[in-house]
C-alpha positions as CSV (number, residue, x, y, z in Angstrom):
1,M,258.7,-17.5,111.5
2,S,255.1,-17.5,112.5
3,P,252.2,-18.0,109.7
4,T,251.1,-14.5,110.5
5,I,254.1,-12.4,109.8
6,N,254.7,-14.8,106.8
7,I,251.6,-14.0,104.9
8,D,251.9,-10.4,105.9
9,Q,255.2,-10.2,104.4
10,L,253.9,-11.7,101.2
11,F,251.0,-9.6,100.7
12,A,253.1,-6.4,101.2
13,S,255.6,-7.8,98.5
14,S,253.0,-8.6,96.2
15,L,250.9,-5.6,96.9
16,E,254.0,-3.5,95.7
17,T,254.2,-5.5,92.7
18,L,250.4,-4.6,91.9
19,R,250.6,-1.5,92.2
20,S,253.2,-1.1,89.4
21,H,250.7,-3.1,87.2
22,V,247.2,-2.1,88.3
23,P,245.7,1.5,88.5
24,E,244.9,2.2,92.3
25,R,241.4,2.7,91.8
26,L,241.3,-1.4,90.9
27,L,243.4,-2.2,93.5
28,S,240.3,-2.2,96.3
29,P,238.1,-5.0,94.2
30,K,234.6,-5.7,95.9
31,V,234.2,-9.0,94.3
32,G,236.5,-12.4,93.9
33,I,235.9,-14.6,90.9
34,V,238.2,-18.2,90.9
35,C,237.7,-19.5,87.4
36,G,237.4,-23.3,87.0
37,S,238.7,-25.5,84.5
38,G,237.8,-24.3,80.8
39,L,236.0,-21.0,82.4
40,S,238.5,-18.4,82.1
41,T,236.4,-16.8,79.4
42,L,234.2,-15.4,82.6
43,A,236.8,-12.6,82.7
44,D,235.6,-11.7,79.2
45,S,232.8,-9.9,80.8
46,M,235.3,-7.4,82.7
47,R,236.2,-4.1,81.3
48,D,239.3,-1.9,81.7
49,I,241.3,-5.2,82.5
50,H,244.8,-5.4,84.2
51,S,246.5,-8.7,84.1
52,V,249.2,-9.9,86.5
53,P,250.9,-13.2,86.2
54,Y,251.1,-15.3,89.1
55,S,254.7,-15.8,88.8
56,L,255.2,-12.1,89.8
57,L,253.4,-12.6,93.2
58,D,255.2,-13.9,96.1
59,G,253.4,-16.6,97.4
60,F,251.3,-17.7,94.1
61,G,252.0,-21.1,92.7
62,S,251.6,-22.2,89.1
63,S,248.7,-23.7,87.6
64,T,249.7,-26.9,85.3
65,V,246.1,-28.2,84.6
66,L,245.0,-27.7,80.9
67,G,242.2,-25.2,80.7
68,H,243.8,-23.2,83.6
69,K,245.7,-19.7,83.1
70,S,248.1,-18.3,85.9
71,V,246.8,-14.8,86.0
72,L,245.1,-12.7,88.0
73,A,242.7,-10.1,86.3
74,F,241.7,-6.6,87.8
75,G,239.1,-4.7,86.1
76,L,235.0,-3.7,86.5
77,M,231.9,-5.8,86.0
78,G,228.5,-4.9,85.8
79,P,226.3,-1.9,84.5
80,G,227.2,1.6,85.0
81,D,230.6,2.7,86.2
82,G,231.1,-1.2,87.1
83,V,231.9,-3.2,90.6
84,P,235.7,-3.6,90.8
85,V,236.5,-7.2,90.7
86,V,239.8,-9.3,90.5
87,A,239.5,-12.9,88.9
88,M,241.5,-16.0,89.6
89,L,242.4,-17.1,85.8
90,G,243.3,-20.6,87.1
91,R,243.5,-22.1,90.4
92,F,245.6,-24.5,92.4
93,H,245.1,-28.2,93.4
94,P,246.6,-30.7,96.0
95,Y,246.9,-33.0,93.0
96,E,249.4,-30.6,91.2
97,G,251.7,-31.3,94.4
98,H,250.8,-28.1,95.9
99,P,250.7,-27.8,99.7
100,L,247.3,-26.6,101.2
101,S,248.9,-23.2,102.2
102,T,249.5,-22.4,98.4
103,V,246.2,-23.5,97.1
104,V,244.4,-21.3,99.6
105,Y,247.0,-18.4,99.6
106,P,245.0,-16.6,97.1
107,I,241.8,-16.5,98.7
108,R,243.7,-15.0,101.5
109,F,245.6,-12.6,99.6
110,L,242.2,-11.3,98.1
111,A,240.7,-11.1,101.3
112,K,243.6,-8.8,102.4
113,L,242.7,-6.5,99.3
114,G,239.5,-6.1,100.8
115,I,236.9,-8.2,98.8
116,K,233.8,-9.0,100.6
117,N,232.0,-11.3,98.1
118,L,233.8,-14.6,96.5
119,I,232.1,-16.5,93.4
120,I,233.7,-19.8,92.8
121,T,233.3,-21.9,89.6
122,N,234.2,-25.3,89.1
123,A,233.6,-27.9,86.8
124,A,232.3,-31.1,88.3
125,G,231.0,-34.5,87.5
126,A,227.5,-35.2,87.7
127,L,226.5,-37.9,90.4
128,N,222.6,-37.2,90.4
129,P,221.1,-38.7,87.4
130,S,218.6,-36.1,87.4
131,I,221.4,-33.6,86.7
132,P,221.9,-33.3,83.0
133,V,225.4,-32.1,81.6
134,G,225.5,-29.0,80.9
135,T,223.4,-27.7,83.9
136,I,224.7,-25.0,86.5
137,V,224.5,-26.2,90.1
138,V,224.3,-23.9,92.6
139,I,226.1,-25.6,95.6
140,Q,224.2,-25.5,99.1
141,D,226.4,-27.7,101.2
142,H,229.5,-30.0,100.7
143,I,231.0,-33.4,101.7
144,A,234.6,-33.2,102.1
145,L,236.3,-36.7,102.3
146,P,239.5,-35.4,102.4
147,N,238.7,-33.1,105.5
148,L,237.0,-36.0,107.2
149,T,239.7,-38.8,106.7
150,G,242.9,-37.3,106.4
151,P,245.4,-34.2,106.7
152,L,244.2,-32.3,104.0
153,N,242.1,-30.0,105.7
154,P,243.3,-26.1,104.8
155,L,242.6,-25.0,108.4
156,L,245.5,-27.2,110.1
157,G,248.1,-25.9,111.9
158,P,248.4,-22.6,113.7
159,P,245.6,-20.0,113.1
160,I,246.9,-17.5,110.4
161,S,246.2,-14.5,113.0
162,A,244.4,-14.1,116.4
163,L,241.5,-12.6,114.6
164,T,240.7,-16.2,112.6
165,P,238.3,-18.8,114.5
166,R,240.1,-21.9,115.8
167,F,237.0,-23.7,115.2
168,L,235.2,-22.8,111.8
169,P,231.6,-23.4,111.7
170,L,230.4,-24.6,108.4
171,S,226.6,-24.9,108.6
172,D,226.3,-21.4,106.9
173,A,229.5,-21.8,104.4
174,Y,227.3,-21.2,101.4
175,S,225.9,-17.6,101.5
176,R,221.9,-17.7,101.1
177,S,222.3,-14.0,100.0
178,L,224.7,-14.7,97.0
179,R,222.4,-17.7,96.3
180,R,219.6,-15.7,96.1
181,L,221.1,-13.2,93.7
182,V,222.2,-16.0,91.4
183,F,218.4,-17.0,91.1
184,L,217.2,-13.5,90.7
185,A,219.9,-13.1,87.8
186,S,218.9,-16.3,86.2
187,H,215.4,-14.7,85.9
188,K,216.9,-11.4,84.8
189,L,218.5,-13.1,81.8
190,S,215.2,-15.4,81.3
191,L,217.2,-18.7,81.4
192,P,215.1,-21.6,81.5
193,D,214.3,-23.4,84.5
194,S,216.3,-26.5,83.9
195,A,219.6,-24.3,83.5
196,L,220.2,-24.0,87.0
197,T,219.3,-26.3,90.2
198,E,220.8,-26.6,93.8
199,G,222.8,-29.3,95.1
200,T,225.8,-30.8,97.4
201,Y,229.2,-30.9,96.1
202,A,231.7,-33.9,96.9
203,W,235.0,-32.9,97.4
204,V,238.0,-35.5,96.6
205,S,241.3,-35.2,96.2
206,G,242.0,-36.5,92.6
207,P,243.5,-36.4,90.0
208,S,242.1,-39.9,89.1
209,Y,238.1,-40.2,88.2
210,E,236.0,-42.3,90.7
211,T,235.2,-45.7,90.3
212,P,231.6,-46.7,89.7
213,A,231.7,-47.8,93.3
214,E,233.0,-45.1,94.5
215,G,230.5,-43.1,92.4
216,R,227.9,-44.9,94.2
217,F,229.0,-44.3,97.7
218,L,229.0,-40.6,96.9
219,R,225.6,-40.5,95.7
220,A,224.2,-42.5,98.5
221,A,226.1,-40.2,101.1
222,G,224.0,-37.4,99.3
223,A,226.3,-35.4,96.8
224,D,224.9,-34.4,93.8
225,V,227.9,-33.6,92.1
226,V,231.6,-34.1,92.6
227,G,234.8,-32.4,91.9
228,M,238.9,-32.0,93.1
229,S,238.7,-28.4,93.9
230,T,236.9,-25.5,95.6
231,V,236.2,-26.6,99.0
232,P,239.6,-25.8,100.5
233,E,238.8,-22.4,99.0
234,V,235.6,-22.2,101.0
235,L,236.9,-23.0,103.9
236,A,239.7,-19.9,103.6
237,G,236.9,-17.7,102.3
238,R,234.8,-18.4,105.1
239,E,237.7,-18.1,107.5
240,A,238.2,-14.5,106.3
241,G,234.9,-13.7,106.9
242,L,233.8,-13.7,103.2
243,E,230.4,-14.3,101.5
244,V,230.9,-17.3,99.4
245,C,229.2,-18.7,96.2
246,V,230.2,-21.9,94.4
247,L,228.5,-22.4,90.9
248,S,229.3,-25.9,89.7
249,L,229.0,-27.0,86.1
250,A,228.3,-30.3,85.7
251,T,230.7,-30.9,82.3
252,N,230.0,-34.9,82.7
253,A,228.2,-37.8,84.3
254,V,230.0,-39.9,86.7
255,V,230.3,-43.4,85.3
256,I,228.0,-45.3,87.6
257,P,226.6,-48.4,85.7
258,D,223.3,-50.2,86.9
259,T,225.1,-53.6,86.8
260,Y,228.7,-54.7,86.0
261,R,229.3,-56.9,82.8
262,S,230.1,-60.3,84.2
263,I,233.4,-61.4,82.8
264,K,232.7,-65.0,84.1
265,A,229.2,-65.4,82.1
266,E,231.1,-64.0,78.8
267,V,234.0,-66.7,79.1
268,A,231.3,-69.5,79.5
269,A,229.2,-68.2,76.7
270,E,232.7,-67.9,74.6
271,L,233.5,-71.6,75.6
272,A,230.2,-72.6,74.7
273,G,230.3,-71.2,71.2
274,K,227.8,-68.4,72.0
275,P,227.8,-64.8,70.3
276,I,228.6,-62.5,72.7
277,E,227.9,-58.6,72.5
278,Y,230.9,-56.6,74.1
279,P,229.2,-53.2,75.1
280,P,231.4,-49.9,74.9
281,E,233.1,-49.4,78.0
282,A,231.9,-45.8,79.5
283,V,235.1,-43.5,80.6
284,V,235.2,-39.6,81.4
285,S,238.1,-37.5,79.9
286,H,239.4,-34.1,80.8
287,E,238.6,-33.5,77.3
288,E,234.9,-33.8,77.7
289,V,235.2,-31.5,80.6
290,L,236.8,-28.8,78.8
291,T,234.5,-29.1,75.7
292,V,231.6,-28.7,77.8
293,G,233.1,-25.8,79.8
294,R,233.5,-23.9,76.5
295,Q,229.8,-24.6,75.4
296,K,228.7,-23.2,78.6
297,A,231.4,-20.5,79.1
298,E,229.1,-17.7,77.9
299,L,226.1,-18.7,80.0
300,M,228.1,-18.7,83.0
301,R,229.8,-15.4,81.9
302,S,226.4,-13.6,81.7
303,L,225.1,-15.2,85.0
304,V,228.6,-14.0,87.1
305,D,228.5,-10.6,85.0
306,T,224.7,-10.1,86.2
307,V,225.1,-11.6,89.7
308,V,228.0,-8.8,90.2
309,G,225.6,-6.3,89.2
310,L,223.2,-7.4,91.5
311,I,225.7,-7.2,94.5
């Protein structure tokens, strides 16, 4: 069975399911939103919400990561009558064991529903020391190590249709027009200049966090933040011709010490009877990521809601 027929069949089956749960007037959304770790409250900006569990939709997987739900939410955002939107409350990652076809299927599904604009959010680690935790980074480019060094590109294999490009250009992956709206929305909300910045996102496969040496490598390569998602969704969105915007919330600082502790020197000092200070080891946890996500959820919600109203 060809990938094109399979996707069309899955879409037709899921559309029938949606029609039994969602009013017809909401089944032609203009904007798709992907909610990252701890950011599912973005849906709180929606009105007239109709939610459908992923388990009812053919082709959708199930998110197993804490802070991610497994629900597709339809509703309205923005002033006046509102803009019809659809939000993924939970995404899929390759490290969960999902094949890339499952990771990006929801994006292809939303494109078939008719969205033209895709706003992707994520929680990311800050590599750039000038980006404090809590900053929203408007992504302007990416480094995708799994794409460059291994078989983790979601576009591998036959094209999903005769209309999709075989060789997808990515120099324009991140929509200038949507990024402009983000900063206009920030101005409209009177956010401080420090609330938002621009930067480059590094995609790594996860689920382990980076070693200090890996953090230095990514920083030296020009990455400002690093995360374990998003890039496959960007590629699928651009393949479908969508305008794509990515907002990364810096939820933790990647541990990149200036120097390493010398265990050799510490042992020598211990043997010589000299007092030794053992500094605490800095580590990153998913709980830290979720905590910052909750703290900044209202800011991210207001920003996305305002951007949708400006589209």
